[in-house]
N, C-alpha and C positions, 0 to 999 in steps of 0.2 A: 261294344255290346251292352255293358253296364250303363253307359250314358244314355243309350237309346231306351233301355228299360226304365231308367229313372225318369226320363223325359215323359214316357207314357204314364208312369205312376203319378207324376206331377200334374198332368192334365186331368187325371181321374180324381185325385184326392185334394187338389188345390193348394193354395198357399198356407191355409190353416194348419194342415198336417205337416207340410214341409217345415214350417216354423217350429212345430213341436219336435220334429226330428233333429233340428239343429240345437235345441236347448240342452245344455249340459246337465241340468238338474233333473231331467226326465229320464227315467230308466225303462219305462214300459208304456206303450200306446196300444189301445185295443178298442174293439167295437163289438157290442153284443147284438142280439137280433133286433134291437130297437133302432139301430142305425146311427146312434149318437157316439161320437168319439170320446173316450175317457183316457186319462193317463195317470201314471204314478210318478210322483216327484218326491225326492227326499226332502224338499223344502215345504211342499204344500200337502203331501199325502195324496190320496186319490181325488181326482177332480173330474166331474162330468162337464164337457164343453157343450156349446151350442152348435158345434160342427156336425152336420148331418150328411151321411152318404146313403144313397139309395141302394137297394139290394142288387140292382144291375151293376152299379159301379163297384160294389164290394166284390161281387163275383168276378168282374173283369180284372180287378187287382189280383185276386187269387189265381186266375187263369194265366195272367202275364207272368207271375212269379213261378208258377208250375212249368210254364213253357220254357223259361230260361234254363231249366235243368232237364229238358226233354220229357217232361211228364204231363199228364192230363189229369183233370179232376172231373168226375162225373158221379152218377149215382152208385156205380160199383166201386169207385175209388174217390170217396167224398172228402178227403183231407190231404193236405200237403204240408210238409215240414222242410223248410229251406232257408235261404238267407237272402237279404237284400244287399247285393254285392257292393253297390256304390256306398252304402252306409255301414257295412259290416255288421248288420243287425240280423237277429234270428226272426224268422217269420213262421207262424203257424196259422193255417187257414182251413176252414171247414165250410161245406155246403150241405144242403139237404140231401138225403133224409136224416143225417145224424144231428142236424140242427134245424130249427124252424126257418131261419133265414141265414144267408151267408154271413160269416163273421171272421174276424182275424185278430191276431195278437202279435205285436212286434216287441221284441226285447232288444234294447239298444246295447251296443258294445260300449264299455266304459271309455271315455275320451282320453283317459290317461291312467297310469298305474298308481294306485295308492300304496304307500309303504306301510310296513308294520308300525313304524313310529307314528304315522298319521292315524292309524287305527287306535293307538294308545291316546293320542291327542283328542280324538272325537268320542272316546269312551267305549269303543267297541271291544277293546282289548286291554287287559291290565298290564302294567309294566312287567310284572313277574311272568305272565304268560308270554309276553314278547321275548323276554330273555330266554325262557325255556324253549320256545320255538326256534330261535336262532341257534341255540346250542344243539338242538336236535338236527338242524340242517347241517351244522358243522360236523356233527358226528355221523352224518349220512344215515339217519334213521328214515325208515319208510313211513310216510305220513298219509293218513286218510282224512279228508275233509268232508264232513257230513252236515246235512241240514235239509229242511223241507224246500219246496219250490219257492224261489224268490228270496232266499235268505242270503244271497250274495256269495255262494260258494266259489264261483268262477272268479269274481273280483278278488276274493281273499286268496285264491290260488295264484293270481297275478302278483299279489303282494309277496307271497312266498317265493315266486320266481325271481322277483327283484332281489330278495334276500339271498337266494342261491347264487345269483350272478355276482353279488357283492362279496359273499363269503367264500365262494369257490369259483373264482373268475376263469380258471383254466379248464373247468369241466365241460365236456361235450354234453349238451342237453338236447334230447329229442322228445318232442311232444306229439301226442296222438289225439285227434279230435274228429268229431263229425262235422262241425262247422268252425270256421276260424274265429275263436273268441279269446284265446290266450295271448298275452303280450309278455314277451320276455326280452329284457335288455342285454342278455348275455351275448358275447361276441361269437361264441361257438354254439350256435343254436339252429336247429333244423326242425320245423314243424311238418307233420304229415297228417293227411286227411283221409277219412274213409270215403268210399264210393259205393253206394248201395246198388247201383245198376250192375247187372251181370255182364261180364265182358264176353268177347267172342269165344273164349275157352270155357265158358260156363262158370267163371269164378267171380265172387264178390270180394271187393277190397273192404271187408268189414274190419272191426277192431282187432279180432283175433289174427287176421292175416297181416294187418299193419304191425302188430306186436312181434310176429315172427320175423317180418322184414327188418323191423327196427333193431332187433337183437343182433342181426348180422352186420350192423353199422357201428359197432363198438361204442355205444353210448355210455357215458359215466352216470347219467341219470335219465330215467324214463318217466315222463310225465303223461298221465292219462286225464284228458279233460273231464270225462265222466264215463264210468263203467256202468253198463245197464244190462248186460247179458253174460253169456258163458265166457266172454273174453276175460272175465275176472279170474278164471282159473289160469289162463296163460300169463296174466299180469302177476299173479301171486308166485308162479314158478320163476318168472324173470326176476322179481325182487329177491327171491330166495336163492338165486344161483349166480351171484356175482354182479348184480346190477342194483346195489344198495343206493339209498338216497332218493327213491322215487316218491312221487306225490300223485294222488288221484282224488276225485270227488265222487260221492255217491249219495243218492237220495235216502235219507233215514231220519227219524225223529229224535234220535239220541245217539250218543257215542256207543253205548252197549248194543243197541239195535242195529247199528251199522255192521257189526261183526256177523250178526244173523243174516243180514241182507247180503253181504258179500258171500257168505256160505251158500245161500240159495242161488245166487247168480252163478257161482262157480260150478254148481251141480248141473247147470243147464248145458255145460259143455259135455258132449257125448264121450269125449276122451278122458274126462275127469276120473282119476284113479287114486286109490289110497285114502287116507283119512284127511278130509278137507279141513277139519278143525285143527289138526296138527300143523297143516300147511299155513293156515291163517295165523296161528300162534307163533310160527317161526318168521313169517314174511312181514307182518304188520307190526310196527313198533309203537306208533303214536296215532291216536284218533282225536281230531279236533271237531267239536260240535258248535255250530252256529245256529242261533234261533232268532225269530222275530221278537221284538218287544214293543208294546203299545206306548206311544208317546202322547196319545190323545189327539183329537181333531182329525182323525182319519190318518194320522201319520204313524208310520212304523219304523222303528229303528232295528238295528241288528247288534247282537252281542255274542262273543265267544263265551258260552256258558259252561263249557266243560272240556277238559283235556284228560284223556286217559292213556296210560302206558299199558301195552299188551305184553305181559311177561312170557306167557306160554299157555298151552291148553292142558288142563289136568284131566287125564284119561280116566282116573278113578272117580273123581267127582263129576266128571263130564261137564266142565265149565271152564271158561277162560279165566286165567289168573290176571287180574287187573289192578292198577293203582291209579286213583284219581289224583291228578296234580293240583295242589292247592293254588288258588289264584291270588291269595295274599291281600286282596283288597276288594271292595265292593265294585260291581260292574254297573256302569250307566252308559246309555247310548245317546249320542247327540244327533245321530242321523237316522 
């Protein structure tokens, strides 16, 4: 099925885009409403190509990828978020009326796992931060990775998974994702995926349901690719009740704001009870912040700019008690 779909895509977008999909330095390929293909490369930055797709072809690409998961796109449902299965890439497409002309965005899966040592070598991570993270992994601290869109949270999570597999080789790791992006070299590893369509019993296999199922499988570590709704509450409870050593990513612009973000998400769960702040203070141990840095020439690098320890929540002062971990050296990013 995937081969048939990719063959159809190839006939629509041609060799030019296929070559971009194969390039290892390209992380993102997208088209705006002008029809010209652009890409993001860690070597070249953002590049506008002379590859042009008509609106009809772009719409056909979106419809093919919606069809592979049994969905349709139309004026009532004008967007689709899915994957290009043959490539393991994330796909986001929109059609009018929410955009002027059809357009899409492809986020490619990393072709390999980068290690924490490689992050040090390219300047994304200081040696002290690396040692601190590896000790946090060994001590089974619960880690939250935060950053804005495109900061490389998932790629960094893959590096942490490599470290977990190396430091705790006998741990059973279960990961939960919407789309298959995580890469874990551990021997005892089981990935699980959400399914947004309602089944015959009227149930959705969303992140909250996956977390409940996952905890019945005796995981040593629970890894959540990204939390973006009330599933945050279930995750916090799991981390706080015998499933230490978990890792999760969340969209936030700083380490401190990530705690506020998690609190807001947890409160979306209608079953959320008790003091969410106290739960966060008990369940989350370490927050790692990744940001973009401008390298000039349209190129953007990434650096781990902050790591905080979450000690507890002070009910009297109504604030989290935090410690900023010193990085011990200047940060510079080469990618």
